[in-house]
C-alpha positions in Angstrom: 1.9 -22.2 -46.2 0.1 -25.6 -46.2 1.8 -26.0 -42.8 0.0 -23.1 -41.2 -3.2 -24.0 -43.3 -2.7 -28.0 -41.7 -2.2 -26.4 -38.5 -5.3 -24.1 -38.5 -7.1 -26.7 -39.9 -6.5 -29.4 -36.8 -7.1 -26.7 -34.5 -10.6 -26.3 -35.7 -11.2 -29.8 -35.6 -10.1 -30.4 -32.4 -12.4 -27.2 -31.5 -15.5 -28.7 -32.9 -15.0 -31.9 -31.5 -18.1 -32.4 -28.6 -15.9 -32.8 -25.1 -14.0 -29.6 -26.3 -17.7 -27.7 -27.0 -19.1 -28.9 -24.0 -16.0 -27.5 -22.1 -16.0 -23.8 -23.8 -19.9 -23.9 -23.2 -19.2 -24.5 -19.6 -16.8 -21.8 -19.4 -19.1 -19.2 -21.5 -21.7 -20.1 -18.8 -19.5 -20.0 -16.0 -18.8 -16.3 -16.9 -22.2 -15.2 -17.8 -23.2 -16.5 -14.5 -20.3 -14.9 -12.8 -20.8 -11.5 -14.2 -24.4 -11.6 -13.5 -23.9 -13.0 -9.5 -21.5 -10.2 -8.9 -23.9 -7.4 -10.6 -25.9 -8.3 -7.4 -23.2 -8.5 -4.7 -21.2 -5.5 -6.4 -23.8 -2.8 -5.2 -23.8 -4.2 -1.3 -20.0 -4.1 -1.6 -19.9 -0.3 -2.6 -17.5 1.7 -0.9 -19.1 4.3 1.9 -16.2 4.5 4.1 -13.5 7.4 4.0 -11.2 6.4 0.8 -8.3 6.4 3.3 -10.0 4.1 5.8 -8.9 0.4 5.8 -12.5 -0.8 6.0 -13.1 1.2 2.8 -9.9 -0.1 1.0 -11.0 -3.7 2.1 -14.5 -3.3 0.7 -13.4 -1.5 -2.9 -10.9 -4.3 -2.8 -13.8 -7.0 -2.9 -15.6 -4.9 -5.3 -12.9 -5.0 -7.9 -12.1 -8.9 -7.5 -15.7 -10.0 -7.0 -16.4 -11.1 -10.7 -13.3 -12.5 -11.4 -13.3 -14.7 -8.1 -17.1 -15.3 -8.8 -16.2 -17.0 -12.0 -12.9 -18.8 -11.0 -15.6 -20.8 -8.6 -18.0 -21.2 -10.9 -15.5 -23.0 -13.3 -13.5 -24.3 -10.7 -16.7 -26.7 -9.6 -17.1 -27.7 -13.1 -13.7 -28.5 -13.8 -14.1 -30.8 -10.2 -17.7 -32.5 -11.6 -15.9 -33.5 -14.6 -13.0 -35.1 -13.3 -15.1 -37.0 -10.8 -17.2 -38.0 -13.6 -14.0 -39.2 -15.8 -14.9 -36.6 -18.5 -12.3 -34.6 -20.4 -11.7 -31.5 -18.8 -7.9 -30.4 -20.3 -9.7 -26.9 -21.2 -11.3 -26.2 -18.4 -8.0 -26.7 -16.4 -6.4 -24.2 -18.6 -9.3 -22.0 -17.9 -8.8 -22.1 -14.3 -5.4 -21.0 -14.2 -6.2 -18.2 -16.8 -8.7 -17.0 -14.6 -6.4 -16.8 -11.6 -3.9 -15.5 -12.9 -6.4 -12.4 -14.1 -7.6 -12.3 -10.7 -4.4 -12.0 -9.4 -3.2 -9.4 -11.8 -6.6 -7.2 -11.3 -5.5 -7.0 -7.3 -2.2 -6.4 -8.2 -3.2 -3.5 -10.3 -5.3 -2.2 -7.5 -2.5 -2.6 -4.7 -0.2 -0.5 -6.8 -2.7 2.0 -7.4 -3.4 2.6 -3.5 0.1 2.6 -3.1 0.9 5.6 -5.6 -2.1 7.4 -3.3 -4.8 9.7 -4.9 -3.1 11.6 -6.9 -1.9 8.4 -9.4 -4.4 8.6 -12.6 -4.5 4.9 -13.0 -8.1 4.2 -11.5 -10.0 4.6 -14.9 -7.0 2.5 -16.2 -7.1 -0.4 -13.6 -8.9 -2.7 -16.0 -6.9 -2.3 -19.9 -3.6 -2.5 -18.0 -5.0 -5.7 -16.3 -6.2 -7.2 -19.2 -3.4 -6.0 -21.4 -0.9 -8.0 -18.7 -3.1 -10.8 -18.7 -3.0 -11.3 -22.3 0.4 -11.2 -23.0 1.0 -13.6 -19.8 -1.4 -15.7 -20.4 0.0 -16.4 -24.1 3.5 -17.2 -22.5 1.6 -19.5 -20.1 0.0 -21.3 -23.4 3.8 -21.1 -25.1 2.9 -18.5 -27.4 5.2 -15.9 -26.2 7.9 -16.4 -28.2 5.4 -16.5 -31.2 4.0 -13.1 -30.1 7.3 -11.3 -29.8 8.5 -12.2 -32.9 5.2 -10.8 -34.3 5.8 -7.4 -32.7 9.3 -7.1 -33.8 8.8 -7.7 -37.2 6.3 -4.6 -37.3 8.6 -1.4 -37.4 10.9 0.6 -39.0 14.6 1.2 -39.2 15.9 4.7 -37.8 19.5 5.2 -38.8 21.5 2.6 -36.6 18.6 2.1 -34.5 15.5 -0.3 -35.2 12.2 1.2 -33.6 9.6 -2.2 -33.4 6.4 -2.3 -31.6 7.9 -4.9 -29.0 10.9 -2.5 -28.7 8.7 0.3 -27.7 6.4 -1.7 -25.7 9.3 -2.8 -23.8 10.6 0.7 -23.4 7.4 2.0 -21.9 7.1 -0.9 -19.5 10.7 -0.2 -18.3 10.1 3.4 -17.9 6.8 2.7 -16.2 8.7 0.6 -13.4 11.3 3.3 -12.7 8.1 5.8 -12.2 6.2 3.5 -10.0 9.6 3.2 -7.5 10.1 7.1 -7.9 6.6 7.6 -6.9 6.8 5.3 -4.1 10.1 7.2 -2.8 8.6 10.3 -3.0 5.6 9.2 -0.9 7.7 8.4 1.9 10.0 11.2 1.8 6.8 13.4 1.7 5.1 12.2 4.9 8.9 12.7 6.5 8.8 15.9 5.5 5.6 17.2 6.4 6.3 16.0 9.6 9.2 18.5 10.1 7.7 20.9 12.1 10.6 23.2 12.0 10.0 24.1 8.7 7.2 26.3 7.2 4.2 24.4 5.9 4.6 26.0 2.5 8.2 25.1 2.5 7.8 21.5 3.4 4.8 21.2 0.5 7.5 23.0 -1.9 10.7 20.7 -0.7 8.1 17.4 -1.1 6.8 18.5 -4.8 10.2 19.5 -5.6 11.3 15.9 -4.9 8.7 14.1 -6.1 9.4 16.3 -9.7 13.2 15.4 -9.7 12.9 11.8 -8.5 10.0 11.1 -11.3 12.7 13.1 -14.0 15.4 11.1 -12.9 13.5 8.0 -13.1 12.4 8.3 -16.4 15.9 9.1 -17.5 17.2 6.3 -15.9 14.5 4.2 -17.5 15.5 5.3 -21.2 18.8 4.3 -20.4 17.8 1.0 -18.5 15.8 0.3 -21.8 19.0 0.7 -23.9 18.3 4.1 -25.5 21.5 6.3 -26.0 20.6 9.5 -24.0 23.2 11.1 -25.9 21.0 11.4 -28.8 18.2 13.3 -25.9 20.6 16.4 -25.4 17.8 18.6 -26.8 15.1 16.7 -25.2 16.3 16.9 -21.7 17.2 20.5 -21.7 13.8 21.5 -22.8 12.3 19.3 -19.8 15.1 21.2 -17.5 13.7 24.3 -18.7 10.2 23.2 -18.2 11.1 22.0 -14.6 12.4 25.3 -14.0 9.2 27.4 -15.0 7.1 24.8 -13.4 8.7 25.3 -10.1 8.6 28.7 -9.7 4.4 28.7 -8.9 5.9 26.0 -6.1 
């Protein structure tokens, strides 16, 4: 008990050092100034072009990345000034890395949403997903990843021979999501080729494309569950219900 308290006390003492307080103040001011500048720039980047237009996508990507890019430039410039004056800048160095990581993740999530097409329901979740991934990767970068995993794995319960924890559920969701994304990419590629088949009626082409997408997504969910270590033999009733639901759903197609 005394060791954690001593570690927390040491951390507070380091935080209250004038040089560290100066760096935290620079980061806070850079973040506020960056968001303000982005608020002035973003209206000019509003996407007035067609959604599938390359110029429109480029303007939308710039709109998404603008705040993080401006904040990164401001903090990096402050870091360079402190280095030039010989002042300590270790915290600013870490901040530049973390802001750059957030920028890369935000752009990657945007590219992922665009690649999945207009039907993907990621538009309203892009920021939340980006910050969750950034927080987890930042803790790994700072060397606290194993501690976080241990804490998440410690919160759970035993269900028979299987232990269900927050970490296992999170890992399951991430694994299944990756397989679903790959399935959506394949289904979109197949859909583009099927819709170009002039020998089939338009309704038949649409039906084949939608059936292929539903089949691939369902298969990816099952494969993702298996890859995450879940025993699929315990899901016989669930998979049967999913099959019946797909059958009734495909009647409308």
